[in-house]
C-alpha positions in Angstrom: 11.5 19.9 10.1 13.2 21.2 6.7 13.0 24.7 6.8 12.6 25.9 3.3 11.6 22.4 2.1 8.5 20.1 2.2 6.1 22.2 4.2 3.7 23.6 1.2 3.4 26.6 3.0 6.4 28.0 0.9 4.8 27.6 -2.4 2.2 30.4 -3.2 1.3 30.1 -6.9 -1.0 27.9 -8.6 -4.0 26.1 -7.1 -3.6 24.5 -3.8 -5.8 21.5 -2.5 -6.5 22.3 0.7 -8.0 19.5 3.1 -11.0 21.4 4.2 -12.7 20.2 1.4 -12.5 17.0 -0.7 -10.1 16.3 -3.5 -13.2 15.8 -5.6 -15.4 18.9 -4.9 -11.9 21.2 -5.0 -11.0 19.6 -8.6 -14.8 20.3 -9.9 -14.4 24.0 -8.6 -11.2 24.4 -10.5 -11.5 26.0 -14.2 -10.6 23.4 -16.7 -11.9 21.1 -14.4 -14.9 18.5 -14.6 -15.5 15.5 -12.0 -18.0 12.9 -12.6 -19.2 10.1 -10.0 -18.8 6.9 -11.1 -22.4 5.7 -10.0 -22.4 2.2 -7.8 -25.2 2.3 -5.9 -24.3 -0.8 -3.8 -21.2 0.8 -2.2 -20.9 3.4 0.0 -17.5 5.0 -0.7 -17.2 7.4 -3.9 -14.8 7.2 -7.1 -14.7 9.7 -9.8 -12.8 10.5 -12.7 -11.6 13.8 -13.4 -11.7 15.4 -16.6 -9.3 18.6 -17.9 -10.3 20.4 -20.9 -12.8 17.1 -21.7 -9.8 14.6 -21.4 -9.7 12.2 -18.4 -6.9 13.0 -16.6 -7.0 11.2 -13.4 -9.4 8.9 -10.9 -10.4 9.8 -7.0 -10.6 6.5 -4.8 -12.3 7.2 -1.6 -11.8 4.7 1.4 -12.1 1.3 0.0 -13.4 2.6 -3.9 -9.9 1.8 -4.7 -10.4 -1.8 -4.2 -13.0 -2.4 -7.0 -10.7 -0.7 -8.9 -8.3 -3.4 -8.5 -10.8 -5.8 -8.8 -11.4 -4.6 -12.4 -8.1 -4.1 -13.0 -7.9 -8.3 -12.0 -5.6 -7.3 -9.1 -6.1 -9.8 -6.1 -5.0 -7.8 -3.4 -5.8 -10.5 -0.7 -2.3 -12.3 -2.6 -0.5 -9.1 -2.0 -0.9 -7.5 1.4 -2.7 -9.3 4.0 -5.1 -6.5 5.1 -6.9 -3.4 3.4 -5.6 -0.2 3.9 -8.1 2.9 3.7 -7.0 6.3 2.7 -8.7 9.6 3.1 -8.1 10.1 -0.7 -6.5 8.7 -3.2 -5.9 10.1 -7.0 -4.3 8.0 -9.8 -3.0 10.7 -12.4 -3.0 9.1 -15.8 -0.6 11.3 -17.2 2.2 10.5 -15.2 1.1 6.7 -14.2 1.4 7.9 -10.6 -1.0 6.7 -7.5 -1.1 9.3 -4.9 -2.4 8.5 -1.5 -3.3 11.7 0.4 -3.9 11.2 4.4 -5.5 14.3 5.8 -4.4 15.2 9.7 -6.2 18.0 11.4 -5.3 18.4 15.1 -6.4 20.8 17.3 -5.4 18.8 21.2 -2.9 16.1 21.4 -3.8 12.7 20.8 -3.5 9.4 18.2 -2.4 10.8 15.2 0.7 11.9 16.6 1.6 7.4 16.2 -0.1 7.0 13.2 2.2 9.9 11.4 5.0 7.1 12.0 3.5 4.5 9.9 3.7 6.3 6.4 7.2 4.3 5.2 4.7 0.7 6.0 1.7 2.0 4.3 3.3 3.4 1.5 5.4 0.0 0.7 1.9 -1.5 1.1 0.8 0.8 -1.5 3.6 -0.1 -4.0 3.2 -3.6 -4.1 -0.4 -3.6 -4.6 0.3 -0.7 -7.8 3.6 -2.2 -9.0 1.4 -5.2 -10.1 -0.3 -2.1 -12.7 3.6 -0.4 -13.1 2.0 2.8 -11.1 4.5 4.4 -9.2 3.2 5.9 -5.5 3.6 8.9 -3.9 2.3 9.2 -0.2 1.4 12.2 1.1 0.1 13.9 4.2 -1.6 17.2 4.3 -1.2 18.5 7.8 -2.8 21.5 9.9 -0.2 24.1 11.6 -1.1 22.0 14.9 2.4 19.8 13.4 4.1 22.7 13.1 5.2 22.5 17.0 8.6 21.5 17.9 7.8 18.3 19.2 7.1 17.4 15.5 10.4 18.1 14.6 11.5 14.7 14.4 8.2 12.7 13.3 8.6 15.2 9.9 12.2 14.5 9.8 11.6 10.8 9.5 8.4 11.5 7.0 11.0 13.1 4.3 14.2 10.3 5.4 11.6 7.4 4.2 10.0 9.3 1.1 6.8 10.3 2.2 6.1 14.1 2.1 3.9 16.5 3.9 2.4 19.7 3.1 0.6 21.8 5.8 -2.6 23.3 4.9 -2.5 22.3 0.8 -1.1 20.5 -1.9 0.0 22.4 -5.5 -2.3 20.5 -7.8 1.4 20.7 -9.7 2.9 18.5 -7.0 0.1 15.9 -8.4 1.2 16.2 -11.6 -2.4 17.9 -12.2 -2.7 20.7 -15.0 -3.0 24.1 -13.6 -4.8 27.2 -15.6 
């Protein structure tokens, strides 16, 4: 674990997305933001347009909603990757043309999440393959609970950083996502 580094607990300024609520709800509660659900009754997962001062700045995709977006953009994911990846939250920020994958891992007991943290390099590369067809940058971020501050996670957290993925504890500053803060 890098001391004084990537763990978001070191940044106490600005608005912070906490994994206790979903990203759409959180942003809709921030000054200057409005979030509009894209009504698609035949689908079970949701997606949203995010506005700041009435200007579209981002889109949020839950789970497989990302693949509806790719279809609309004429990106045939089946010809690019062999299996769908279903992110907890993903966010396309129009302002910086970056696609953020946000995986929330909140543990209170040992379990299978330990090994899931070690898959970020592969998953980020899969998302990069998909988004390269739209000329988007990709960032892969874990939002972790304090459980992962334990010494036995040091090597895993170091690995996450070594493969150019990121992690934050308990919250992600909006500035990190390239979103405006009032």
